[in-house]
N, C-alpha and C positions, 0 to 999 in steps of 0.2 A: 827447500830441500833439493839436493842434487844427487843424481844417480850416475855412477860410472860403471860401465860394463865392458867386458872384453871376452873374446873367444880365443883360446890358446890351442894350438895343434902341436902335438908331440909325435916324433917318430921313435918307436921302441925297437931298436934293431935286434936285441937279444930275445924278444918275445917270439915264442913259437906256438902259442896257443892263446885262446881267449882267457884261460885261467891265469896265465902269466900276466896278461894285460890287466886283468881285474886287480891283481895284487899290487901292481905298480900304481894303478888308478886310485885304489882305496887308500894306500899309504899317502900318496901325494895330496889327495883331497882332504883326508882327515887331518893331516898336519897343517895344511893351509887354513882350514876352518878353525882349528884350535888357536893357532898363533895370531890370526888376524880378525877373527869374529866376522867373517864375510860369508856370503852365499857362494858356494863352490860346488859344482856338480859336473858329471860327465854329460855332455849334451849332444853328442853325435858320434858317428862312425863306430857304433857299438858292435857291429858285425865284423869289423876288421881287426885282426889281432896285432898289427904293427902300428896302427894309427890311433892316437888317443886325442879326443877333442874335449876340452874342459871349458866351461863357462864360469866366469867370476863376476859378481856384482857387489858394489859397495854403495851404501846410502850415507850421506853426510849433510850437515848443515852448511858446509862450505865447499865450493867447487874444487878449490885447490887441495883440500884435505882428501876429498874423494879420489882425485887423480893421483895424489901422492900415495895413497893406500894401494891403488891398483898397480902402480909402478913397483912398490915394495913386494907385492904378492907375485908379480911376474918375475922379479929378480929372485925371490925365494924359491919359487917353483923351478926355475931354470937351474939354480945352483944345487937343488936337493933331490935330483933324480938322475938316473943314468940315461934317460930318454933325451933326445935332442929336440929342443924347441924350434920348430920349423916355421911357424906362422903366428902372428899376433894381429888380431882383427878387432878394432874398437867397434862397439855396437851402439 
């Protein structure tokens, strides 16, 4: 069993409130969960309205498949939001 996990940090320049941030977060997290069947959640910076931190985890029987899934999720999240992906940290 292999587990791949990553923490993604996004900068949401157009967000002027926590409500706006929650809308961006909810949309991004829900779409990633549906498309990839992965564990995806906001994991930090909940009090900051311009910074979004999302954790992603994938479990697989093969190490290469787990890493490939993480790479696809990162690419999907980066391409499907107006927020700027500023940091990718493997856990």
